[in-house]
NURO-9991 format. One record per residue (C-alpha): residue in three letters; x, y, z. Coordinates in steps of 0.25 Angstrom, whole numbers, plus 2048, in hexadecimal, padded with zeros to 3 digits. Example, Ala and Ser with C-alpha at 12.3 -4.5 7.8 and 13.67 -1.06 7.14 Angstrom:
ALA8317EE81FSER8377FC81D
//
This chain:
MET8029C049BPRO7F99BD48FGLU7FC9B0488ASP7F89B547BLEU7FF9C2476SER7F79C3469PRO7F09D046ELEU7FD9D746FTRP8019D4461ILE7F39D745CSER7F39E4463LEU8009E845ELYS7FE9E4450THR7F09EB450ALA7F59F8456LEU8019F944DVAL7F89F6440ALA7EDA00445THR7F8A0A449VAL7FEA0A43BLEU7F0A0B434ALA7EBA1643ESER7F8A1E43CVAL7F8A1D42DLEU7E9A2142CGLY7EAA2B437ILE7F6A32431LEU7EFA33423VAL7E2A37428ALA7E9A42431ARG7F0A47425TRP7E3A4741DMET7DBA4E429LEU7E7A5942AGLY7E1A5F41DASP7D4A6841DARG7C8A5E41EGLY7BEA6A41FLYS7B2A69427ALA7B2A59427ARG7C0A5942FGLY7B9A5943DILE7B0A4D439ILE7BBA45432ASP7C4A4743EGLY7B9A43447VAL7B7A36440LEU7C6A3343FTHR7C7A3544ELEU7BAA2E452PRO7C1A21456LEU7C9A29460VAL7BDA2C468LEU7B3A21466PRO7B4A1546FPRO7BCA0A469THR7B0A00469VAL7A8A0A461VAL7B3A0B457GLY7B39FC456PHE7A49FB454LEU7A5A05449LEU7B09FD442LEU7A79F1444LEU79C9F843DLEU7A69FC432LEU7AD9EF42FGLY7A39E5434LYS79E9DB42BASN7909E242ASER7979EF426PRO7999F3417ILE7A89F2419GLY7A79E5420GLN79E9DF415LEU7A89E440BLEU7B49DE412ASP7AC9D1414GLN7AA9CF405MET7B99D0404GLY7BB9C640EILE7C19D0419SER7BC9D0427ILE7C19DA431ILE7B99DA43DPHE7BF9D1448THR7CD9D0441TRP7DA9D7445THR7D89E1439ALA7CB9E6441ALA7D49E844DVAL7DE9F0445ILE7D39F843FALA7CD9FB44DALA7DA9FF452THR7DDA08446VAL7D0A0F447VAL7D2A13456ALA7E0A16454PHE7DFA1F448PRO7D9A2B44ELEU7E5A2C458VAL7EFA2D44CTYR7E6A36444LYS7E4A4044ETHR7F2A40453VAL7F8A41445LEU7EEA4C441GLY7F2A5444DSER801A52449PHE7FEA5643BGLU7F7A6243FGLN803A66447VAL80CA6743BASP80EA75436PHE805A7642ATHR80FA80424LEU818A74422ILE80EA6D41ASER80CA7A412SER81AA7B410ALA81CA6D40AARG811A6F401THR817A7B3FBLEU824A733F9GLY81DA6A3F0ALA81AA5E3FASER80EA553F7GLU804A53403TRP809A45404ARG818A49405ILE814A5440FPHE80DA49418TRP819A40418GLN824A4A419ILE81EA56421LEU812A52428LEU814A4442DPRO823A47432LEU81EA54439ALA812A4D440TRP81AA40443PRO81AA41452GLY80BA42451VAL80AA36448LEU813A2E451ALA80AA3145DGLY7FDA2E455THR803A21451VAL807A1D45FLEU7F9A21464ALA7F2A19459PHE7FBA0D45DALA7F7A0E46CARG7E8A10468ALA7E8A0445FLEU7EF9FB469GLY7E59FE474GLU7D99FD46BPHE7CE9F4471GLY7BF9F746EALA7C09F945FTHR7C99ED45DLEU7BF9E4466MET7B39E945DVAL7B99E6450GLY7C49DC452GLY7BF9D445ESER7C89CC468ILE7CE9C145FPRO7DA9BB466GLY7E69BC45DVAL7DF9C5453THR7D89D1459GLN7DA9D0468THR7E39DC46BILE7E99DF479PRO7DD9E847DVAL7D39DD479ALA7DB9D3480ILE7DB9DB48DPHE7CC9DD48CPHE7C99CE48BALA7D49C9495ALA7CE9D249FGLU7C09CE49CSER7C49BF49EGLY7CA9C24ABARG7D99C04A6MET7DE9CD4ADGLY7EC9C94ADVAL7EC9C749EALA7E59D449CLEU7EF9DB4A5ALA7FA9D649DTRP7F49DB491VAL7F29E8498LEU8009E949CLEU8059E648EMET7FC9F1488ILE8019FB492ALA80F9F848EVAL80C9FA47FSER804A07483LEU810A0C48AVAL818A0A47EVAL80EA12476ILE80DA1D481ALA81CA1F47FGLY81AA20470ILE810A2B472ASN819A3247CTYR824A32471GLY81AA37467ASN816A42470GLN824A46473THR828A46464LYS81BA4F461SER820A5946CASP82DA5A465LYS828A59457LYS833A5F44FLEU83EA57456ALA837A4A455VAL834A4C446ASN842A50443ASN847A4344ALEU83DA3B442VAL842A42435LYS851A3F439ARG84DA3043CGLY848A2F42DPHE839A3242FASN839A3B423TRP83FA31419VAL835A3640FPHE83BA4340EPHE84AA3E40ELYS847A35402THR847A413F9PHE856A433FBARG861A393F8GLY869A36404ASP876A3C400GLN86FA493FCPHE867A4B409ALA874A48411THR87AA53408ILE86FA5D40CALA86FA5A41BGLN87EA5C41BGLY87DA69414SER889A6540AALA889A683FCPRO881A5E3F3PRO887A553E9ARG88CA5D3DDGLU884A553D3ALA877A583DBLEU879A673DCTHR87CA683CDALA870A603CATYR868A693D3LYS86DA753CCLYS86AA6F3BFCYS85CA6C3C3ASP85AA7B3C4PRO865A833BEGLY85EA903C2LEU861A8F3D1LYS866A9B3D7GLY867A9C3E6THR858A983EAGLY857A8C3E1VAL84BA913DASER850A9C3D0ARG84CA963C3ASN849A9B3B5LYS83AA9C3B3LEU82EAA43AEPRO82BAB13B6ALA824AAE3C3GLU816AB33C6LEU80CAB03D0VAL7FDAB43CFVAL7F5AB43DBASN7E6AB73DCILE7DFAB03E8LYS7D5AB13F2ARG7D3AA93FFGLN7CBAAB40CVAL7D4AAA418ALA7D2AAE427GLY7CDABC428PHE7CEAC0419GLN7CEABC40BLEU7DBABB404ASN7DAAC23F6VAL7E7AC43EFSER7EBAC63E1PHE7F9AC93DCTHR803AC53D2THR812AC43D4ASN81FAC13CDGLY82DABD3D1GLU82FAC93D9PRO82EAC53E8LEU820ACA3EDGLY81EACD3FCLEU810ACB402LEU80FAD540DGLY804AD5418ALA801AD4426SER7FEAC642DGLY7F1AC0427SER7F1AC841BGLY7F1ABC411LYS7FFABB40ESER802AAD412MET7F5AA840DTHR7F8AAE3FFLEU805AA63FFARG7FEA99404CYS7F4A9B3F8ILE800A9C3EEALA807A903F4GLY7FAA883F4LEU7F9A86403GLU7ECA8D403THR7E1A8E3F8PRO7DBA9B3F4THR7CCA9C3F2HIS7CDAA33E5GLY7D7AA73DBARG7E4AA23D4ILE7F3AA23D7VAL7FCAA03CALEU80BA9E3CBASN814AA03BFGLY807A9D3B6GLN804A903BEILE7F6A903C5LEU7F8A8D3D4PHE7EAA903D8ASP7DDA943D0SER7D0A933D7HIS7C8A943CALYS7D0A893C3GLN7D0A813D0ILE7DFA803D0ASN7E7A7F3DDMET7F5A793DBPRO7FAA723E8SER804A793F0ARG80FA6F3EDASP80EA723DEARG80FA813DELYS81EA823E0VAL81CA8C3EBGLY828A8F3F4LEU822A93402VAL82AA9840EPHE821A9841AGLN822AA2425ASN826A9742FTYR82FA91424ALA827A83425LEU834A7B424PHE831A6C427PRO836A6A435HIS839A5B433LEU841A5D426THR84FA62426VAL853A6F41EALA858A67412GLN84BA5F412ASN842A6C413ILE849A72407ALA848A653FFPHE83AA63402GLY834A693F6MET83FA663ECGLY837A5B3E5HIS83AA633D8ILE849A603D9PRO84FA523D6GLN851A4A3E2HIS860A483E0GLN862A583DFARG85AA5C3ECALA865A5B3F5ALA86EA643EDALA862A6E3ECVAL85FA6E3FBTHR86EA703FEGLN86EA7C3F4TYR862A823FCLEU869A80409ASP875A87404GLN86DA933FEILE865A9540BGLY872A95414LEU86FA8841BTHR87AA7F415GLY87CA7341ELEU86EA74425GLY866A6B41CASP865A60427ARG85FA6A432TYR850A6B435PRO849A78435GLN848A79444GLN857A79444LEU858A8643BSER856A9443FGLY84AA9C439GLY852AA242EGLN858A9542AGLN84AA8F42AGLN845A9A421ARG850A98417VAL84DA89417ALA83EA8C414LEU842A96409ALA84BA8B403ARG841A80404ALA837A893FCLEU841A8D3F2ALA845A7E3F0ILE838A7B3E9GLN83CA853DEPRO82EA8C3E0ASP827A953D6ILE823A9E3E2LEU829AA13EFLEU820AA53FBLEU826AAA407ASP81CAAB413GLU823AB541DPRO830AAD41CLEU838AB7425SER82EAB9430ALA833AAF43ALEU841AB4439ASP848ABE442THR84DACB43DTYR85BAC743ALEU857ABA433ARG84CAC142BSER856ACA425HIS85FABF422ILE855AB641CGLU84EAC2414LYS85BAC540DGLN85CAB6409LEU84EAB6405ILE84FAC23FCGLU85BABB3F5VAL854AAE3F3LEU848AB63EDSER851ABE3E4GLN855AB13DDTYR847AAA3DDGLN83FAAC3D0GLY832AA73D5ILE826AAF3DBTHR829AB33EALEU81EAB73F4PHE823ABC401ILE81AABE40DTHR81DAC7418HIS817AD1421LYS824AD9422LEU825AE4418GLU834AE5419GLU835AD6416ALA82CAD740ATYR833AE4405ARG841ADE405VAL83DAD03FFCYS832AD33F5THR831ADC3E9ASN822ADD3E9LEU818ADD3F4LEU80AAD93F6VAL802ADE402LEU7F7AD5408SER7EDAD9413GLY7E0AD1416GLY7E2AC840BGLU7E2AD3401ILE7EEAD93F9GLN7EFAE73FDALA7FBAEB3F4GLU805AE53EBGLY811AEB3E3THR820AEE3E5LYS825AEF3F4ALA829AFD3F2ASP81BB013ECILE813AFA3F8PHE81DB00402GLU81DB0E3FDHIS80EB0F3F9PRO805B05400PRO7F7B063FATHR7EFB04407TYR7F0B05416GLU7F1AF6417VAL7FCAF540EALA804B00415LYS802AF9423VAL807AEC41DTHR813AF3417GLU816AF8425CYS812B06424LYS811B0C432ASN80AB19431PHE7FBB1B42BSER7F1B2642CARG7E3B27426ALA7E4B3141AARG7DAB3A413ARG7DEB3F405VAL7DFB4E404ASP7E4B4F3F6GLU7EEB473ECHIS7FAB493F5HIS7F4B4C403ILE7EDB4440EGLU7E8B4641CALA7EEB3C425LEU7E3B3A42FASP7EAB3243ATRP7F6B3B439ASP7EEB48439CYS7F6B4E42EARG7F6B5241FLEU800B4B416ARG806B4D408VAL807B40401ASN80FB3F3F4THR808B323F0PRO7FAB363E9ILE7EEB353F2THR7E3B2D3EDALA7D4B2E3F1ASN7D4B213F9THR7E0B24401GLY7DDB21410TYR7EAB20417VAL7F8B25417GLY804B1D41CLEU813B2141FARG81EB17422ALA825B1942FHIS833B1A429HIS82EB25420ILE82BB3042BGLN835B3B42ATRP83AB45435PRO83DB5342FLEU843B5E438GLU83AB69434PRO82AB6A432GLY823B70426ALA825B6641BPRO818B5F416ASN814B5241ETHR81DB5742APHE816B56438PRO81AB58446SER81BB4B44ETRP81EB4545CLEU823B38460ALA819B2F467MET822B22469ILE82EB1B463THR832B0C461GLU840B0845ETHR848AFD458GLN857AFC457HIS857B03449ARG84AB0B448VAL841B14450THR832B1444ELEU82BB22452TYR81DB24455ILE819B32451LYS80DB3B453LEU80BB4644AHIS806B5544DSER806B5345DGLU80DB4C468PRO808B3D46BASN7FFB3A477SER805B2C478PRO80FB22472GLN803B1D469ASP7FFB2B464TYR806B2C457HIS804B2E448LEU810B28441GLN81BB1D443ALA829B2143EGLU835B1843DILE843B1E43DTYR851B1843EARG858B1A44CGLU862B24446LYS856B2D442TRP850B2B44FGLU85CB30457ALA85BB3D450LEU84CB3F450GLN84AB3C45EHIS851B49462ARG848B5245APRO83DB5A462PHE82FB57460PRO827B59458TRP82FB5144DGLN82BB5443FVAL826B48437TRP826B48428LEU81DB3F420SER822B3F412PRO818B40407ASP820B35400SER81FB2B40BLEU810B2D40EMET808B21409PRO7F9B24405MET7F1B17406ALA7E3B13402LYS7D8B1240C
//
């Protein structure tokens, strides 16, 4: 057994200090590198991780060149009476440098695993980047931070080459365990060296146990983070509540009468949603361009307080438009003005941060913070409400969305419909000037979608701000919104009332987006007649035919089935195939002659099952009437 145990205490002290320094620097640098560093990112990352791949003696030599008395830094320190080389400080620096890359790479990987939608959500809720770091990013990446810290300690504890180069082997000062092992073995004291080795193995086993714990927590991230939160890790967030108020929210009981009264006085216009306030008429003006993958977004529109539905297929530019309005993406050119306030103007070089735009954004996946309770999620953006009134405000929102008593639950403990309601309440809780809904119903099953849709319509009827509702389902947009804007390939194809766009789609693309099933290329004959080239028939159309008409469309539910032939636009037809649901039957019909295969058809018709029960017994050919009022001529 070694007589002098100073290498043990020097090693532990050096490793602990180096771990703290490496962890702090590694976390901060990882957060900085998480942003877009452009083309220099690869070079910067290479420099930061260089000590991980270089031999320790090379790292020590480079530190010697950097901090030695002949270097500019060394000369400056010498003038100040400071000497670093061959001191304990040099040993700490060496251990910090070699341990830093382990923290940096591990933490950066953990940061990159955090759903970036959560960061975007926090920004729209008014959080600063520093608050996002402390309350969202760091708690969610905590298992990785813990693992990186343990690895850094292990690396600092075992450092030898760099320490020997810059710190030497001064007993009681810089002689760590690895250095002591080396010199004991070199001098033939194998028993002493073995004792140090066994001690080092014991410490290393403790470190390995810590690493395994870190890996276990990382593999079950949500559970680990929730446990950390419940043990008080997220104290930064809790300090925004008074203890008695937060307990009130968690228990779902009524808030103190004076708090609720004060909250209502804070905004006497509250009705249902908590944001219905007397204010100037709402108006949003958007005129932006931005290059995205596959096309250039080029949208220009103005809307008021009536809910506006953005309809389009996936990849049409709907979500990008919302992200530009919210400040999560930056357009290349143009301007965005909300209620007279410029949010973005490329000419004037104005780009208001997302946190200052008062935009309530409900993401498609809801983006609830998994490590915060329902009450904490709703209260996250309530910085505008006095601190002593927030508990009452959150309780009121919980009551309004039908989740009374569930404030202390975590998002993963809720159903999809409950999560959607929490996301909507959280967006409304910031009292936004504009509410952006990015396909908020798409992740729900049919029953929940219908239920939540009704609640959404009720909420929007009381909300006095701007509302943009993204969907690719026409029926959703038709029920929720007053006006529609149809996007395709980043361009606006149509805008107007839902009835106008549905009944008179201007182009083939708009008709497809609005779920028209039947199309034919068309040639104008005269003002009210066209040749339907793909259907091989001449049709009368009551809508005037223009010179640029290139298509004719007919919705599947507008096809009618007369008993007798002879009327205009009536043709014989045969059934090619059918598909069924519990309520409706879809018929695939060929005009003029019998089909050769199930895929040989002209029209797709949809009828209720009651109609099908009567129609299926008619002999072929069935008579099909394409009403002149229902035919939709469209531009080329």
